[in-house]
N, C-alpha and C positions, 0 to 999 in steps of 0.2 A: 504494500500500500503506499509506503514512504516513497517508493520510486516512481510512482505515477506521475506527479508533478514534474520531476526532471525528464521523464519521457515525452511529456506533452510539450516541454519548453524546446525539445529537440537538440540538434547540434548545429553550431554556428558554422556556416559556410564560408570558406576562404578561397577564392580563386587561385589555382597554382596550375603551372605547366606540368605536363605528363612527366617531364624529366624530373622535375623538382618532387614530385609525389613518388616516383619510382625510387629515387635517392634516399628519400626520407623512409619509406616502407621497407627498403632494404636495410638500412641502418637500424632501424627498431626491431623488426621481426627477423631479419637475416643474421644480423650478428647476434642478437639476443638468442636466437634459436641455435646457434653453434656454440656459444660461450656457456649459456645458462646450464645446459645438461651437465657439462663436465663439472661446474661448480657444484651442483646438486649431488653429483656422484661422490665427489670427494667430501662433502659434508656427511653423506650417509656413512662413507668409508670411516671416517673419524668417529662418528657415533657408535657404529658396531664395533670398531676396535676397542673402545672404551668399556664395553660390556664384559662383566667378569665371566671367565671361562671361554671366552673367544678370542682368537688370534693372539 
């Protein structure tokens, strides 16, 4: 229910070229999609290695 006013307000449109949109989306989703899994796996590895009786 709390998100309905936000959804009705919508997203502000800012005109941009296709090149700018592609560069922004690759930076946000491309690099994040490559880096974030490795960081997450490292954190899981550190957490599991601290469990007693494991590793």
